[in-house]
C-alpha positions as CSV (number, residue, x, y, z in Angstrom):
1,M,15.5,-13.9,-21.6
2,L,12.1,-14.4,-23.2
3,C,10.3,-16.6,-25.6
4,S,10.6,-15.2,-29.1
5,G,7.7,-13.0,-30.2
6,V,6.3,-12.2,-26.8
7,T,7.2,-9.7,-24.1
8,V,6.2,-9.4,-20.4
9,V,5.0,-6.5,-18.3
10,C,5.5,-6.6,-14.6
11,L,2.7,-4.4,-13.1
12,A,4.6,-4.1,-9.9
13,L,7.3,-2.4,-12.1
14,G,10.8,-3.2,-13.1
15,Q,12.4,-2.1,-9.9
16,H,11.7,-5.4,-8.2
17,W,13.2,-7.4,-11.1
18,A,16.1,-5.0,-11.4
19,Q,17.0,-5.9,-7.8
20,C,17.5,-9.5,-8.8
21,G,19.3,-8.6,-12.0
22,V,16.4,-9.4,-14.4
23,P,14.9,-6.4,-16.1
24,C,11.2,-6.0,-16.7
25,V,10.9,-5.6,-20.5
26,G,7.5,-6.2,-22.0
27,R,4.4,-8.4,-21.9
28,S,3.6,-12.1,-22.5
29,A,0.9,-14.3,-23.9
30,V,1.8,-17.1,-21.6
31,S,2.4,-17.4,-17.9
32,P,5.8,-18.8,-17.0
33,P,5.8,-22.1,-15.1
34,R,5.8,-22.0,-11.3
35,D,9.5,-23.0,-11.2
36,S,10.3,-19.7,-12.9
37,L,9.3,-17.6,-9.9
38,C,11.7,-14.9,-9.0
39,P,13.8,-16.0,-6.0
40,L,13.8,-12.4,-4.6
41,L,10.0,-11.8,-4.4
42,P,7.5,-14.6,-3.8
43,G,5.0,-14.6,-6.7
44,C,7.2,-12.6,-9.0
45,F,7.9,-14.3,-12.3
46,S,11.6,-14.3,-13.2
47,L,12.3,-13.7,-16.9
48,A,15.7,-15.4,-16.7
49,T,14.2,-18.9,-17.2
50,A,13.0,-18.4,-20.7
51,T,15.3,-19.5,-23.6
52,E,15.2,-17.0,-26.4
53,E,15.7,-13.2,-26.7
54,P,12.7,-11.1,-27.8
55,S,12.9,-9.4,-31.1
56,A,12.5,-6.0,-29.3
57,A,11.8,-4.8,-25.8
58,A,8.6,-3.0,-25.3
59,G,8.4,0.1,-23.2
60,L,6.8,0.0,-19.8
61,P,3.2,1.2,-19.9
62,A,2.3,4.7,-18.7
63,R,-0.4,3.7,-16.2
64,A,-2.5,0.8,-15.3
65,G,-6.3,0.9,-15.2
66,P,-8.7,-1.4,-13.4
67,S,-9.0,-5.0,-14.3
68,S,-10.9,-8.0,-13.1
69,R,-8.6,-10.7,-11.8
70,S,-9.0,-13.7,-9.6
71,H,-6.1,-16.0,-10.5
72,L,-2.9,-14.0,-10.9
73,P,-0.1,-14.4,-8.4
74,P,1.0,-11.3,-6.5
75,P,2.9,-9.1,-6.3
76,C,3.9,-9.0,-9.9
77,L,0.7,-9.1,-12.0
78,L,1.0,-10.1,-15.6
79,W,-1.2,-8.7,-18.4
80,T,-1.6,-11.7,-20.6
81,Q,-2.2,-11.0,-24.3
82,P,-0.3,-11.8,-27.5
83,A,2.5,-9.4,-28.2
84,P,2.1,-7.0,-31.1
85,Q,4.0,-7.8,-34.3
86,S,5.4,-4.3,-34.7
87,T,8.1,-3.1,-32.3
88,G,8.5,0.0,-30.3
89,S,4.7,0.8,-30.3
90,A,2.9,1.9,-27.2
91,V,0.4,-0.4,-25.5
92,G,-3.1,0.5,-26.5
93,E,-5.7,1.9,-24.1
94,D,-8.6,-0.4,-25.1
95,T,-9.7,-3.1,-22.8
96,Q,-9.0,-6.6,-24.1
97,R,-9.3,-10.2,-22.9
98,G,-6.4,-12.6,-22.5
99,P,-6.5,-16.3,-23.0
100,T,-8.1,-16.9,-19.5
101,G,-11.1,-14.7,-20.4
102,H,-10.3,-12.2,-17.6
103,Q,-10.5,-8.6,-18.5
104,S,-7.0,-7.3,-19.2
105,I,-5.6,-4.2,-17.7
106,R,-6.0,-1.1,-19.8
107,S,-3.0,0.9,-19.6
108,Q,0.1,2.8,-20.3
109,A,3.4,3.6,-18.5
110,M,3.9,2.9,-14.9
111,A,6.6,5.4,-14.1
112,A,5.7,7.4,-11.1
113,Q,5.5,11.1,-11.7
114,P,8.0,13.4,-10.0
115,V,6.8,14.8,-6.7
116,G,8.4,18.2,-5.9
117,G,10.7,18.0,-8.9
118,Q,12.4,14.7,-7.8
119,K,11.9,11.2,-9.2
120,P,10.0,9.4,-6.4
121,F,10.9,6.1,-4.9
122,H,7.4,4.7,-5.1
123,V,5.9,3.0,-8.2
124,V,2.5,3.4,-9.7
125,S,0.6,0.5,-8.1
126,P,-1.9,-1.5,-10.0
127,V,-5.7,-0.9,-9.7
128,L,-7.6,-4.2,-10.1
129,E,-11.1,-5.3,-9.5
130,S,-11.7,-7.9,-6.9
131,L,-14.5,-10.2,-7.9
132,P,-15.0,-11.7,-4.4
133,L,-15.0,-8.2,-2.7
134,S,-17.4,-6.9,-5.4
135,K,-19.7,-9.8,-4.7
136,A,-19.5,-9.1,-0.9
137,V,-20.3,-5.4,-1.3
138,G,-22.8,-5.5,-4.2
139,T,-20.8,-3.1,-6.4
140,K,-17.5,-3.1,-8.1
141,V,-14.5,-3.0,-5.7
142,F,-11.2,-1.9,-7.0
143,M,-8.0,-2.7,-5.1
144,K,-5.2,-0.1,-5.1
145,L,-2.4,-2.5,-4.5
146,E,0.0,-0.6,-2.3
147,N,1.4,-3.9,-1.0
148,V,3.5,-4.1,-4.1
149,Q,5.5,-0.9,-3.3
150,P,9.3,-1.4,-3.0
151,S,9.1,-1.1,0.8
152,G,5.9,-3.2,1.0
153,S,3.4,-0.5,1.8
154,F,2.0,2.9,0.8
155,K,4.4,4.5,3.3
156,I,7.2,4.9,0.7
157,R,5.1,7.6,-1.1
158,G,5.1,10.1,1.7
159,I,8.2,9.1,3.6
160,G,10.3,8.8,0.5
161,H,9.2,12.3,-0.5
162,R,10.1,13.6,3.0
163,C,13.5,11.9,3.0
164,Q,14.3,13.3,-0.4
165,D,13.5,16.8,0.9
166,A,15.6,16.4,4.1
167,A,18.6,15.0,2.1
168,K,18.4,18.0,-0.3
169,K,18.5,20.3,2.8
170,G,21.7,18.7,4.2
171,C,20.5,15.9,6.4
172,H,23.4,13.6,7.4
173,H,21.5,10.9,9.3
174,F,17.8,9.9,9.4
175,V,15.9,8.8,12.5
176,C,12.4,7.3,12.4
177,S,10.1,5.8,14.9
178,S,7.9,3.1,13.6
179,G,5.8,0.1,14.2
180,G,7.3,-1.4,11.0
181,N,6.1,0.0,7.7
182,A,7.2,3.6,8.1
183,G,10.6,2.4,9.2
184,L,10.9,0.1,6.2
185,A,10.0,3.0,3.9
186,A,12.5,5.3,5.6
187,A,15.2,2.7,5.5
188,Y,14.6,2.0,1.8
189,A,14.7,5.7,1.1
190,A,17.9,6.1,3.1
191,R,19.6,3.3,1.2
192,E,18.6,4.9,-2.1
193,L,20.0,8.2,-0.9
194,G,23.2,6.7,0.5
195,L,22.5,8.0,4.0
196,P,22.5,6.2,7.4
197,I,19.3,5.7,9.4
198,T,18.4,4.7,12.9
199,V,14.9,3.2,13.3
200,V,13.4,3.0,16.7
201,V,10.7,0.4,17.1
202,P,8.6,-0.7,20.1
203,T,8.7,-4.2,21.5
204,S,5.3,-4.8,20.1
205,S,6.7,-4.8,16.6
206,G,8.2,-8.3,16.8
207,P,11.2,-9.7,15.1
208,T,10.0,-9.6,11.4
209,P,10.3,-5.8,10.9
210,V,13.5,-5.7,12.8
211,R,15.1,-8.3,10.5
212,K,13.9,-6.5,7.4
213,L,15.1,-3.2,8.7
214,Q,18.6,-4.6,9.3
215,D,18.6,-6.2,5.9
216,L,18.0,-2.7,4.5
217,G,21.1,-1.4,6.4
218,A,19.3,0.4,9.2
219,T,20.5,0.6,12.7
220,V,17.6,-0.7,14.8
221,E,16.9,0.3,18.4
222,V,14.1,-1.4,20.3
223,Y,12.6,1.0,22.8
224,G,9.3,1.2,24.7
225,K,6.1,-0.9,24.6
226,V,4.2,1.0,22.0
227,W,5.0,3.4,19.1
228,D,4.4,6.5,21.2
229,D,7.3,5.5,23.5
230,S,9.6,4.9,20.4
231,N,8.6,8.3,19.0
232,R,9.8,10.1,22.1
233,R,13.1,8.3,21.8
234,A,13.4,9.2,18.2
235,Q,12.8,12.9,19.0
236,E,15.7,12.7,21.5
237,L,18.0,11.2,18.9
238,A,17.0,13.8,16.3
239,K,18.6,16.5,18.5
240,T,22.0,15.2,17.3
241,Q,23.6,17.6,14.9
242,G,22.8,16.7,11.3
243,W,20.1,14.1,12.2
244,V,16.5,14.6,11.0
245,N,13.5,12.9,12.5
246,I,11.2,11.4,9.8
247,H,7.8,11.3,11.4
248,P,5.9,8.3,10.2
249,F,2.6,10.2,9.6
250,D,2.5,13.7,10.9
251,H,4.2,16.0,8.4
252,P,2.9,18.0,5.4
253,L,5.5,16.5,3.0
254,V,4.4,13.0,4.0
255,W,0.8,13.9,3.2
256,E,1.9,15.5,-0.1
257,G,3.7,12.3,-1.0
258,H,0.7,10.1,-0.1
259,S,-1.6,12.3,-2.2
260,S,0.0,10.8,-5.4
261,L,-2.2,7.7,-4.7
262,V,-5.4,9.6,-5.6
263,R,-3.9,11.2,-8.7
264,E,-3.1,7.7,-9.9
265,L,-6.7,6.6,-9.2
266,K,-7.9,9.6,-11.3
267,D,-5.8,8.4,-14.2
268,S,-6.8,4.8,-13.8
269,L,-10.5,4.8,-13.1
270,E,-13.1,5.5,-15.8
271,A,-15.4,7.3,-13.3
272,K,-15.2,8.9,-9.9
273,P,-15.6,6.2,-7.2
274,G,-18.5,6.0,-4.8
275,A,-16.3,5.6,-1.8
276,I,-12.7,5.0,-0.8
277,V,-11.9,2.7,2.1
278,V,-8.7,3.1,4.0
279,A,-7.0,2.0,7.2
280,V,-6.3,4.7,9.8
281,G,-3.4,4.5,12.3
282,G,-1.8,7.9,12.9
283,G,-3.8,9.5,10.1
284,G,-1.1,10.0,7.5
285,L,-2.8,8.0,4.8
286,L,-6.1,9.7,5.5
287,A,-4.5,13.1,5.2
288,G,-2.8,12.2,2.0
289,V,-6.0,10.8,0.5
290,V,-7.9,14.0,1.4
291,A,-5.1,16.1,-0.1
292,G,-5.4,14.1,-3.3
293,L,-9.2,14.4,-3.4
294,H,-8.8,18.1,-3.3
295,Q,-6.2,18.1,-6.1
296,V,-8.4,16.1,-8.5
297,G,-11.7,17.7,-7.6
298,W,-13.2,14.6,-5.8
299,Q,-13.9,16.3,-2.4
300,D,-17.4,14.8,-2.4
301,V,-16.2,11.2,-2.4
302,P,-16.8,9.6,1.0
303,I,-13.9,8.1,2.9
304,V,-14.5,5.1,5.1
305,A,-11.8,5.1,7.8
306,A,-11.3,1.7,9.4
307,E,-9.6,1.0,12.7
308,T,-9.3,-2.0,15.0
309,Q,-10.7,-1.9,18.6
310,G,-7.8,-1.1,20.9
311,A,-6.1,1.1,18.3
312,H,-9.2,3.3,17.6
313,S,-7.8,6.8,18.5
314,F,-9.3,8.4,15.4
315,H,-12.8,7.1,16.1
316,E,-12.5,8.4,19.7
317,A,-11.3,11.8,18.5
318,L,-14.3,12.0,16.1
319,K,-16.7,11.3,18.9
320,A,-15.2,13.8,21.2
321,G,-14.6,16.5,18.6
322,R,-11.0,16.8,19.8
323,L,-7.8,14.7,19.9
324,V,-8.1,11.8,22.3
325,T,-5.2,9.8,23.7
326,L,-5.9,6.1,24.3
327,P,-4.6,4.7,27.6
328,D,-2.9,1.9,25.8
329,I,-2.8,0.0,22.4
330,T,-4.4,-3.4,22.9
331,S,-5.0,-4.4,19.3
332,V,-3.0,-7.0,17.5
333,A,-2.8,-4.5,14.6
334,T,0.3,-2.9,16.0
335,C,0.9,-0.9,12.8
336,L,-2.3,1.1,13.7
337,G,-0.9,1.7,17.1
338,A,-0.8,5.4,17.6
339,K,-2.4,6.4,20.9
340,T,-3.2,9.8,19.4
341,V,-3.8,10.6,15.8
342,A,-2.4,13.6,14.0
343,A,-4.3,16.8,14.4
344,R,-4.6,16.9,10.6
345,A,-6.6,13.7,10.6
346,L,-9.3,15.4,12.6
347,E,-9.2,18.4,10.3
348,C,-9.7,16.1,7.3
349,A,-13.0,14.9,8.8
350,R,-14.2,18.5,8.7
351,E,-13.2,19.0,5.1
352,C,-14.6,15.8,3.6
353,Q,-17.1,13.2,4.5
354,V,-15.1,10.7,6.6
355,I,-17.0,7.8,8.1
356,S,-15.3,6.0,11.0
357,Q,-15.7,2.2,11.3
358,V,-14.2,0.1,14.1
359,V,-13.8,-3.7,13.8
360,D,-12.5,-6.1,16.4
361,D,-9.2,-8.0,16.0
362,T,-10.9,-11.2,15.2
363,E,-12.8,-9.7,12.3
364,A,-9.6,-8.1,11.0
365,V,-7.6,-11.3,11.1
366,R,-10.5,-13.3,9.6
367,A,-10.6,-10.8,6.8
368,V,-6.9,-11.2,6.2
369,E,-7.3,-14.9,5.9
370,Q,-10.3,-14.5,3.6
371,F,-8.4,-12.1,1.4
372,L,-5.5,-14.6,1.2
373,D,-8.0,-17.3,0.0
374,D,-9.7,-14.9,-2.5
375,E,-6.7,-13.0,-3.9
376,R,-3.7,-15.0,-2.9
377,M,-2.2,-11.9,-1.1
378,L,-1.1,-12.0,2.5
379,V,-1.6,-8.6,4.2
380,E,-1.2,-7.3,7.7
381,S,-3.9,-7.2,10.3
382,A,-3.9,-3.4,10.0
383,C,-5.0,-3.9,6.4
384,G,-7.5,-6.4,7.7
385,A,-9.5,-3.5,9.2
386,P,-10.7,-2.1,5.9
387,L,-11.1,-5.6,4.5
388,A,-13.4,-6.5,7.4
389,V,-15.5,-3.4,6.6
390,L,-16.1,-4.8,3.1
391,Y,-16.5,-8.5,3.9
392,S,-18.9,-7.8,6.9
393,G,-21.6,-5.9,5.1
394,R,-20.8,-2.6,6.8
395,L,-21.0,-0.6,3.6
396,Q,-24.5,-1.9,3.0
397,R,-25.5,-0.9,6.6
398,L,-24.1,2.6,6.0
399,Q,-26.2,2.8,2.9
400,S,-29.3,1.7,4.8
401,E,-28.5,4.4,7.4
402,G,-28.2,7.0,4.6
403,R,-24.5,7.7,5.3
404,L,-23.6,6.3,1.9
405,P,-25.6,6.7,-1.3
406,T,-27.8,4.1,-2.9
407,P,-27.0,2.9,-5.4
408,L,-23.3,3.1,-4.6
409,G,-20.7,3.6,-7.3
410,S,-17.5,1.7,-7.4
411,V,-15.5,1.4,-4.2
412,V,-11.8,1.7,-3.9
413,L,-10.0,-0.3,-1.3
414,V,-6.4,0.9,-0.5
415,V,-4.5,-2.4,0.2
416,C,-2.1,-0.5,2.4
417,G,0.6,-3.1,3.0
418,G,1.8,-6.6,3.8
419,S,5.5,-6.3,4.7
420,N,5.1,-7.3,8.4
421,I,3.3,-10.6,8.0
422,H,4.0,-14.2,7.2
423,R,2.1,-17.4,7.4
424,A,3.4,-18.5,10.8
425,Q,2.6,-15.0,12.2
426,L,-1.0,-15.3,10.8
427,Q,-1.4,-18.6,12.5
428,A,0.0,-17.2,15.8
429,L,-2.5,-14.3,15.6
430,K,-5.3,-16.8,15.2
431,S,-4.1,-18.8,18.2
432,Q,-3.8,-15.6,20.3
433,L,-7.3,-14.6,19.5
434,G,-8.7,-18.1,20.1
435,M,-9.8,-18.5,16.5
436,E,-8.7,-22.1,16.1
C-alpha cells in the first residue's frame, strides 16, 4: 500500500520485501515514518503501513548509479523524488535532487544479469558516494554496498553461481566450510534450490553465524579452531555419494560469479575509478575483481588489498613470492581467517597492480565504529580492514610513495558484508582489544 500519486524504489531490491510479503513497487517523494520500518530487515521501509493504493506500479530500475548520501537508512536506500504523472514509463537517467538536496541516484533496472545462463541469486547492489570517506581520502569515494545482498555479503555472487552449477550437474547435498559469510551464501542458495546443506564452521565463528545458518535450514557442524580445520572436515564429508563441496573462495566459478560486481561498476560509474579497495581473506573476492577488470578493460585500475594483522596470509605471500601458511589466525577478523590464500590470488598480483595493506585489529574495529557513525551501517571487522585503509590516510601515503597516481581518480570501496556483527558484538570486540 502506498500514498496516492507516489511510488517507492527499494535499492536493495524487491527480494527483501518479498520475503516479508510486501512487494517493492516504485519510488516515493516522502520517507515513511520510523514506525513503518520493515520488521524483517532493520532499516528497511515497509510499504504496508501506507493507506492508499498507487495509481500504477512503476518498474524496478535497470541499474543504480552513484549518489551522494549521508542520511538514508540502510539497507534499503530510497531515491526520493516526486513520482511522474504518467504511468509505466522508465526512470530517467539524468541526475536530480530530492527534497533533502542530496544528489539522487541515476539509474535504471536493478535486476541482476544472468551468469552462465541462469538467473542469479544476488542483486545489483547500490553504488553510493560517501561524503565522510571522500573527505578522508581527498577524492570521491563510492561504496559498492554488498552488505545489502540477500545473504548479507558479496559471497552470494560467486557461491550462488557455483551452487547453481553443481545442482544442474546432479548434486544432492551441499557441504561448505565457512567462517560465516560463505556458509550463509551457500545456505541461502541451497534453500533457493531446494537442496540440503551441511555447513562446517570453526569455533572462532561464534554463535551469530551458527544461528543464522540454522535459520536458513542448514545443518551446522562446529569443527576445529580455525577455518582451515573446518575445511578439512568439509572435504571429508564431500566424499559422500552425491555431496558436493562448495569451497568458500578457491574455485573458478566462484571467481566468475564475483566478477559481476565489476561489470555493475562499469554500468554505474561515469568514469573508470582511480582505485578499488577490497578486503582479502582467502582471495576469492580479489580473484573475482581481477576477472571483472579484465572483462571490462580496466586492467590498469590499481587494487588495494586490505587485511588485518594476524590474518595477513596474502601479504606474506606477496613478500615471499609464493604461498605462505600462517602458523595461526590471531586476528579478531575471523572472516579473513584463511591461513593460506588461494594460489589464484597470488597470480592476480602478477596480472594487475595489487597493493597490499595490513592494518591492526584496533584500526579495523575503530573504522567499523566510525563507519557506523558516518553511514549508519554496521559491518564486520573484516570489512573494517579496507575502511581503515581509507580513514587512516594510507591512500595518500601510497600517493606520496608513487604507488598510486596524483591526482587520484574516484575510489571504489567494496563494502563486503555485515551479516556476522551486531551491536553487542562490536562492544565485545572493543573490550577484547582494550579500546574502552
